[in-house]
KEZAPA-899813 format. One record per atom (N, C-alpha, C): x negated, y negated, z; residue in three letters. Coordinates in steps of 0.05 Angstrom, whole numbers, plus 5000, padded with zeros to 4 digits. Layout:
# residues N
XYZALA ...
END
This chain:
# residues 349
710163548879MET 713063498872MET 713463578843MET 715463748838ASN 716163828811ASN 717963618798ASN 717463568772GLY 719163378757GLY 721663518748GLY 723563368738PRO 726063498727PRO 725363648702PRO 727363788692GLU 726963958668GLU 725863788645GLU 723863888631LEU 722663738609LEU 724463748585LEU 724263528569VAL 725763508544VAL 723863508521VAL 724263668501THR 722563668477THR 723963508455THR 722263418437SER 723263248415SER 721663298390SER 722963308367SER 721663338342SER 721263068328SER 722262848340SER 721962588328SER 719162478335SER 718362268320ARG 715862138325ARG 715861958350ARG 718161868358GLN 718361698381GLN 718761848407GLN 717861738429PRO 718361878455PRO 721261898461PRO 721962118474ARG 724762168481ARG 725162148511ARG 727362018519THR 727861978547THR 730262148556THR 729962288578ALA 732162438590ALA 732662308618ALA 734862188621ALA 735562058647ALA 736962248665ALA 735962268689THR 737262438709THR 738962278728THR 738162028733ASP 739761838748ASP 738761558741ASP 739761358754ALA 739161078747ALA 736261008750ALA 734861138768ASN 732061068772ASN 730161308771ASN 730961498754HIS 729261738751HIS 729661848723HIS 727561868707PHE 727861978680PHE 725262108672PHE 725462258650VAL 723162398639VAL 722662288611VAL 720162208605LEU 719462108579LEU 717662318566LEU 718462408542THR 717062628529THR 715862528502THR 713362598497PHE 711962508473PHE 711362738455PHE 711762708429GLU 711562938411GLU 708663028408GLU 706762838407ASN 703962918401ASN 702462958428ASN 701663208432ASN 700363278457ASN 697763128461ASN 696163098439ARG 693562958441ARG 693962668448ARG 695962538435LEU 696362248440LEU 697562218469LEU 699162408477ALA 700262388504ALA 697962398525ALA 695962578519SER 693662598537SER 692162338538SER 691762208515GLU 690361948514GLU 691961738528GLU 694561748525LEU 696361558538LEU 696161578569LEU 696161818579PHE 696061858608PHE 693261778619PHE 691161808602GLY 688561738611GLY 687061968624GLY 684361938625GLN 682762138638GLN 683562168668GLN 684062408676PHE 685062458704PHE 687562288710PHE 689162238689ASP 691662088691ASP 691261808703ASP 688961678696GLN 688261418708GLN 690261208699GLN 691261228674ASN 693161018665ASN 695861038680ASN 696661288685LEU 699161318700LEU 698861228729LEU 696461268740LYS 695861168768LYS 695960868769LYS 694960738748LEU 695060448746LEU 697960348745LEU 699560498729LEU 702360438727LEU 703760458754LEU 703060668769GLU 704260698796GLU 703460468815GLU 700860398814GLN 699960178832GLN 701259918826GLN 701359848800ARG 702359578792ARG 705459558795ARG 706859768789LEU 709859758788LEU 711159898812LEU 709560018829ARG 710560158852ARG 712660378844ARG 711960528824VAL 713560758816VAL 711961008820VAL 713261238817GLU 711861498817GLU 711961608789GLU 709561698780ALA 709361808753ALA 708062088755ALA 709662288748HIS 708662568750HIS 708562698722HIS 706062728711PRO 705762838685PRO 706063148685PRO 707063258663ARG 707063548659ARG 706963588629ARG 704663678620GLY 704263728591GLY 704463458577GLY 706263448557ASN 706563198541ASN 708863028552ASN 709763078576SER 711962918588SER 711062798614SER 712562588623VAL 711962468648VAL 714662388661VAL 714962458686ALA 717362388701ALA 716862138716ALA 718561938712ILE 718261678725ILE 720561638745ILE 719861558769SER 721961498789SER 721161258805SER 723261118816GLY 722760878832GLY 725060688828GLY 724560428834ASP 726560218830ASP 727360218801ASP 729960168796VAL 731060188769VAL 729759988750VAL 729159748759VAL 727859548743VAL 724959638736VAL 723559728757ALA 720759808753ALA 720460048735ALA 722360238738THR 722160478720THR 722560398691THR 724360218686ASN 724760128659ASN 722359968648ASN 721059818666GLN 718659678657GLN 716459888651GLN 716260098667ALA 714360308661ALA 714860438634ALA 717460488629ARG 718160618603ARG 717360438580ARG 717960178581ARG 717259998559ARG 714259978555ARG 712759978577ALA 709859968575ALA 708760218562ALA 709660448570LEU 708760698559LEU 709560728529LEU 711960648523ASP 712860658495ASP 711060488477ASP 710460248487HIS 708760068471HIS 705960188467HIS 704760298489LEU 702060408487LEU 701960658469LEU 704060818470TYR 704161058453TYR 704360978424TYR 705960778418GLU 706260678391GLU 703560578381GLU 702060448398ARG 699360358390ARG 697560588383ARG 697660798399LEU 696061038393LEU 696961168367LEU 699561168361GLN 700561288336GLN 699461138312GLN 698960878315LYS 697960718293LYS 694960738290LYS 693660908306GLY 690860948304GLY 689160788323GLY 690460638341GLY 688960478360GLY 688060648384GLY 686660518402SER 685860638426SER 686760468450SER 686760568473ILE 687560408496ILE 685560438519ILE 685060218532GLU 683360198555GLU 685060118579GLU 683960138603PRO 685560038626PRO 686559758624PRO 684859588611SER 685759308607SER 688259288589SER 688459478570ASP 690859478553ASP 693259568568ASP 692859758587VAL 695059838604VAL 695959608622VAL 694059468633GLU 694659228649GLU 696359028632GLU 695458988607GLY 696858798590GLY 699758888584GLY 700159138579ALA 702759248573ALA 704659218597ALA 703459268621ILE 705059238645ILE 705858948650ILE 703958768646ARG 704658478649ARG 706858388631ARG 706658478606MET 708758398586MET 711458528592MET 711458778602ALA 713958908609ALA 715258758633ALA 713658688652VAL 714758538675VAL 715758268666VAL 714258138649ALA 714957868639ALA 717657878624ALA 718158098610SER 720658108595SER 723058108613SER 722658168638ASP 724858148658ASP 724757898674ASP 722257818682ASP 721957598702ASP 721657328690ASP 720857308664GLN 720257048652GLN 721756998627GLN 724357038628LEU 726057018605LEU 726356728595LEU 725256538611THR 725456258603THR 723256198582THR 721256368579LEU 719256318559LEU 720556348531LEU 719956158513PRO 721256168487PRO 720756408471PRO 718456548476THR 717756778460THR 718757038472THR 719957028496MET 720657278510MET 723757328508MET 724457568502GLU 727257648502GLU 727357918517GLU 729757978528ARG 730058238541ARG 730658438519ARG 728658618515LYS 728958808494LYS 728159088505LYS 729259298492ALA 728559558500ALA 725659618492ALA 724659478472LYS 721959518462LYS 720359268466LYS 717859298474LEU 716159058477LEU 715258958450LEU 715358698447THR 714258568423THR 711958388431THR 709558468424MET 707158318432MET 705658218408MET 704957968407SER 703457858385SER 700757988383SER 699657998358GLN 697058108355GLN 695457958333GLN 692857968335ILE 691057858315ILE 689358088304ILE 689358118278SER 687858338265SER 685758238247SER 683258328251THR 681058288232THR 680158558224THR 678258558205ARG 677258818195ARG 675858978217ARG 674858838236LYS 673258978257LYS 675059068280LYS 677058908288LYS 678658988311LYS 681358858311LYS 683158968327THR 685858848330THR 686158778360THR 687058538365ILE 687458438392ILE 690358398397ILE 691358508419VAL 694158498426VAL 694458318450VAL 696458148451ALA 696857968474ALA 697158128499ALA 695858038521ARG 695858178546ARG 697458028567ARG 698257778562THR 699957628580THR 702057478564THR 704257398576PRO 706157238562PRO 705056978551PRO 703156848565THR 701956608556THR 700156658531THR 698656878532GLN 697156948508GLN 698956988484GLN 701257118489ASP 703257158468ASP 704156898456ASP 704856708474ALA 705756438465ALA 703456298450ALA 701056328459TYR 698756198447TYR 698256298419TYR 698356558415MET 697956688389MET 700156608370MET 702656578379ARG 704856488362ARG 704456198355ARG 703556038374ALA 703155748369ALA 701055708348ALA 698855868349MET 696755838329MET 697755908301MET 699756088299GLU 700856158273GLU 702455938261GLU 703855778278ARG 705755588267ARG 704855298268ARG 703155218286ALA 702454938289ALA 699754868277ALA 699454618267GLU 696954528255GLU 694954458276GLU 695854368300LEU 694054298321LEU 695054428347LEU 693354598359VAL 694154738383VAL 692154678405VAL 693154618429PHE 691454588453PHE 691854828471PHE 689754968477GLY 689755188496GLY 688355098522GLY 689855058543VAL 688754928567VAL 689155118591VAL 686955158607GLY 687155318631GLY 684455428639GLY 684455588660PRO 681955688673PRO 680455878656PRO 677955928664ALA 676256128650ALA 677456408652ALA 676856568632GLY 677656848633GLY 680456898623GLY 681756698611THR 684556738601THR 684656798572THR 682356788558GLY 682256868530GLY 682656638511GLY 682556388520LYS 683156158503LYS 681256148479LYS 678656148484THR 676656128463THR 676556378446THR 676556608459TYR 676456868445TYR 678656898425TYR 681156838433LEU 683456868415LEU 683356658393LEU 682356418399ALA 682156208378ALA 680156298356ALA 677856408364VAL 675956498345VAL 677056738329VAL 678456908342ALA 679657138329ALA 681657048308ALA 683256848315HIS 685256738297HIS 683956618273HIS 681756468277ALA 680256338256ALA 679156558237ALA 678056768248ALA 676956988232ALA 679157118215ALA 681457148227GLN 683757258212GLN 684557088189GLN 684656818194LEU 685456638172LEU 683456648149LEU 680856668156LEU 678756678136LEU 679056938119LEU 679457158132GLU 679657408118GLU 682157418100GLU 684257288109ARG 686757278093ARG 686557078070ARG 684556908070GLY 684256708049GLY 685956468054GLY 687056438078VAL 688656208085VAL 686955958087VAL 684455988097VAL 682555778098VAL 679955868084VAL 678255678077GLU 675755738063GLU 673355748081GLU 673655638105ARG 671355638123ARG 672255608152ARG 670455668170ILE 670855648199ILE 668855448210ILE 669755258226ILE 667955068239ILE 668455088269ILE 666255158284LEU 666455188312LEU 664654978326LEU 665654838346SER 664154628358SER 664654608388SER 662554498402ARG 662754448430ARG 661154188436ARG 661954038457PRO 660253818465PRO 657853918481PRO 655453838473ALA 653053928487ALA 652653738511ALA 654553738529VAL 654553538551VAL 652253568570VAL 651253818573GLU 649053848592GLU 646553698584GLU 646153668557ALA 643853518547ALA 644553238538ALA 646953158546GLY 647852888538GLY 647952848508GLY 648053078493GLU 647953078464GLU 645352938453GLU 643352908471ARG 640752808462ARG 638953048462ARG 638853188439LEU 637553448438LEU 634653448429LEU 633653208423GLY 630953188411GLY 628753288429GLY 629153268455PHE 626953358473PHE 626753658476PHE 628853808466LEU 628754098469LEU 626954208447LEU 625554438453PRO 623754558433PRO 625254688411PRO 623954728388GLY 625054878366GLY 626454698345GLY 627554828324ASP 629054688304ASP 631854628314ASP 633554508298MET 636154428308MET 637854668316MET 637754888301LYS 639255118308LYS 638455228335LYS 635755238340GLU 634755338366GLU 635455148389GLU 635754888383LYS 636454688403LYS 639354718413LYS 641154778394VAL 643954768401VAL 645055048407VAL 643655258399ASP 644755538403ASP 645555598432ASP 644055518452PRO 644855578480PRO 647655468487PRO 648355238476TYR 650955128482TYR 653255258466TYR 652555388444LEU 654555498426LEU 654655798428LEU 653055918445ARG 652956208447ARG 655656348451ARG 657456248469PRO 660056378472PRO 661556398446PRO 661356198429LEU 662756208403LEU 661456418385LEU 658856438385TYR 657556648369TYR 658456928379TYR 658556968405ASP 659257228417ASP 662057308408ASP 663957128409ALA 666657188400ALA 666757248371ALA 665257098355LEU 665257138326LEU 664157408318LEU 661957488331TYR 660757758325TYR 662657978334TYR 664357928353ASP 666258128362ASP 668458168341ASP 668957958325MET 671157978306MET 670358068278MET 667758018271MET 666858068244MET 664158228245MET 663658398225PRO 661058538224PRO 658758338225PRO 656658398239GLY 654358218242GLY 653158118216GLY 652858298196ASP 651658218171ASP 653358018156ASP 656058048158LYS 657857858145LYS 657757588159LYS 657457588185VAL 657257338200VAL 654757188191VAL 652557338190GLU 649957208182GLU 650157088154GLU 651357238136ARG 651557138108ARG 653356898107ARG 655556908122ALA 657456688122ALA 656256428133ALA 654556468154ILE 653256238166ILE 651256118147ILE 649656298133THR 647656208114THR 649056058091THR 651356158082ALA 652756038059ALA 654455788067ALA 654555738093GLY 656155508103GLY 659155558105GLY 659855818101VAL 662755888105VAL 663455878134VAL 661555948151ILE 661955908180ILE 659855708190ILE 660855498203GLU 659055288213GLU 659455268243GLU 657255268257ILE 657355238286ILE 655555008294ILE 656754798304ALA 655254548308ALA 656254388332ALA 654554228344PRO 655454058366PRO 657453848357PRO 659053758375LEU 661253568368LEU 660153318355LEU 657753228363ALA 656652978351ALA 656352998321ALA 656053248310PHE 655653278282PHE 658253258266PHE 660453228279MET 663053208265MET 663652928255MET 662252728266ARG 662852448259ARG 662552398229ARG 664552248219GLY 664452168191GLY 665352378171GLY 666152608180ARG 666952828162ARG 669952848160ARG 670952968138THR 673753048135THR 673753348132THR 675053488150LEU 674953778152LEU 677553888139LEU 677353968113ALA 679554068098ALA 679254368093ALA 681454508089ASN 681454788082ASN 679854948102ASN 680054878127ALA 678455008148ALA 679955068173ALA 679055268188ALA 679955308215ALA 677855188233ALA 678654988249VAL 676754838265VAL 677354868295VAL 675354948310ILE 675654998339ILE 673854818355ILE 674954678374LEU 673354528393LEU 673654658420LEU 671354758430ASP 671354898456ASP 670254718477ASP 670954778503GLU 669954618526GLU 670754328522GLU 673154278512ALA 673954008505ALA 674353818529ALA 674453938553GLN 674653758577GLN 672253588580GLN 670053658566ASN 667553498569ASN 667153308545ASN 669253248531THR 669153038510THR 670052778523THR 668952558513THR 669952288521THR 672352228505THR 673752008512SER 676151928497SER 675451878468SER 673251738462MET 672551668435MET 671751918419MET 670352108432GLN 669552358419GLN 672052518411GLN 674052528429MET 676452688423MET 677952558400MET 678252288400LYS 679652158379LYS 678152208352LYS 675452178353MET 673852228329MET 674352508318MET 674352708336PHE 674752988327PHE 677453028315PHE 679552948329LEU 682252998320LEU 682852858293LEU 681652638288THR 682152498263THR 680352608240THR 678852818245ARG 677452958223ARG 679353148208ARG 681753198219LEU 683553388207LEU 684253318178LEU 683553508160GLY 684153458132GLY 686353638121GLY 686653638095GLU 688753798082GLU 688354098086GLU 690454238091ASN 690454528095ASN 688454608117ASN 688354458138ALA 686554518160ALA 688154588185ALA 687054758202ARG 688254828228ARG 686154758249ARG 687154638271MET 685354568292MET 686354698318MET 684454798333ILE 684954918360ILE 683054788379ILE 684054678401VAL 682454538421VAL 682854688447VAL 680654778459THR 680854928484THR 679254788506THR 680154818531GLY 678654698553GLY 680054748580GLY 678654678601ASP 679554708628ASP 679254448643ASP 681454298647PRO 681354038660PRO 680254048689PRO 680054288700SER 679054308728SER 676054338728SER 674754348705GLN 671854378704GLN 670554168686GLN 671153918692ILE 670053688677ILE 667253618688ILE 665253618669ASP 662453558677ASP 661553288668ASP 663453118660LEU 662752848652LEU 661852678676LEU 660252468671PRO 659552288693PRO 661952168707PRO 661652118733ARG 663851998748ARG 664851738735ARG 667451718733GLY 668651478721GLY 669151498691GLY 668151708678VAL 668651748650VAL 671051938646VAL 673051838633LYS 675551998630LYS 675252208609LYS 676252448615SER 676152668597SER 677952618572SER 676752658549GLY 678352628524GLY 680552828522GLY 680153068534LEU 682253268533LEU 684653178549LEU 684053088574VAL 686252998591VAL 687852768578VAL 686452578566GLU 687752358553GLU 689352448529GLU 688252628513ALA 689652728489ALA 692252868496ALA 692153018518LEU 694653158526LEU 696852968534LEU 696052738545GLN 698052528552GLN 699052388527GLN 697152298510ILE 697852138486ILE 699552298466ILE 698852548462LEU 700052708441LEU 702552868450LEU 703352818475LYS 705752958485LYS 708152898467LYS 709353108456GLY 711753068440GLY 711253008411GLY 708752988403VAL 708152928375VAL 708653178357VAL 710153138335GLU 710753358318GLU 708253488306GLU 708153748305GLY 705853888295GLY 703753958315GLY 704153858340VAL 702253918361VAL 703454108381VAL 702054318388SER 703054518407SER 701054538430SER 702154528455VAL 700454558479VAL 701254808494VAL 699254978499VAL 699755228514VAL 698055218539VAL 699255248562ARG 697855218588ARG 697655498601ARG 695155568607PHE 694555818621PHE 694255758651PHE 694555968667ASN 693955938696ASN 692556198706ASN 692156208732ASP 690656438743ASP 691956708738ASP 694556718734THR 695856968728THR 695257078700THR 694056898683ASP 693356978656ASP 690457078654ASP 688957078675VAL 686157158674VAL 686057458667VAL 684557518646VAL 684557798636VAL 681757918639VAL 679957788653ARG 677357908660ARG 677858088685ARG 675758138700HIS 675958298724HIS 678058178742HIS 679558338756ALA 681758248773ALA 680658048794ALA 678158078802LEU 677057908822LEU 676857618812LEU 676557588785VAL 676257318774VAL 678857148780VAL 681157278777ALA 683657138783ALA 683757048812ALA 682857218830ARG 682857148858ARG 680856928864ARG 678556928850ILE 676656708853ILE 677856448844ILE 679156448821VAL 680356208810VAL 682456098830VAL 684056268841ARG 686156178860ARG 684856068885ARG 682656188895ALA 681356098919ALA 680155818915ALA 678855778892TYR 677755518886TYR 679955308882TYR 682055378869ASP 684255188865ASP 685455098892ASP 685555288911ALA 686655228937ALA 684755058953ALA 682155098950GLU 680154948965GLU 679854668954GLU 679854648928TYR 679554388915TYR 682054328899TYR 683954208912ALA 686554148899ALA 686053988874ALA 686854098851ILE 686353968826ILE 688453748822ILE 687653498818PRO 689553278815PRO 691153308790PRO 693453178790ASP 695053168766ASP 693553038743ASP 694053128718GLU 692553028696GLU 692852728692GLU 695152618700SER 695652338697SER 693952168716SER 692952298737GLU 691352158757GLU 688452178752GLU 687552338733GLN 684652368729GLN 683652138713GLN 681352018722GLY 680251798707GLY 677451848699GLY 
END
């Protein structure tokens, strides 16, 4: 099928030629960037077709888009955003295309979200460190990243694979690089060992590392490895079990508590009251994966109830539609949620 007549443009921005309400041609000035945008063997355009049920026919540095009028406009916004990212020196992977599509759809379907507006151009939050730039891939990630910018205490709650911990560590690394905070403190409850780590072999670092490995992984993704090692040695970055937080005041720091669903009520209260001057706290967890002994109430669940409506506290809730790992992960989460109906937080004890 031949596309309509191509339109050339001398401007830096893509040019659109509309032939009717649901059929237009989008032309990009830079042939090399257009090729990267379309993807190897046009894989990115094929993904666009699958997700939005449109037809995308490339020709040179142009692409003809046809289909439902809403879907074609969503395709245009997604492609415009991705091309702008390439212009700024970035690269795009299929996951980035997925993210742009989600955000384009959300700009039409989820206008009730406080961060979403109907715009011709997509506006997606991002976190930038010296090593990489992360762009929001779902509306909830967008809301989460904005919440971390403005609130002193942020709860990121939801299933695995939604980016809760990864984005929190990225935000902390960004704050450290900007000089907004002087140190990063990352913590998790070592619930599997009951926080009684003495029987494990090795020194204290070797004892707790297995429980804190996901935090290390995210940190090394944000910062060069040698800088991470030096910062840990100097105490600028501290990674420790939750039990080590007792009795401290955490000032001028970005503090992250991961896997918070496995804290007890007293542990959560202890942690939250460590907040010192010029500190930011981010608490992440999944109330559907509590590993505490039967009858022990999750400190995360209780905190979400007690702190509801408290000024300075922001709660962002993720769900299976926000899973940004392999597409199968989202389907697995939905299947388990359907099989084991997760009780309301107010009913968990």
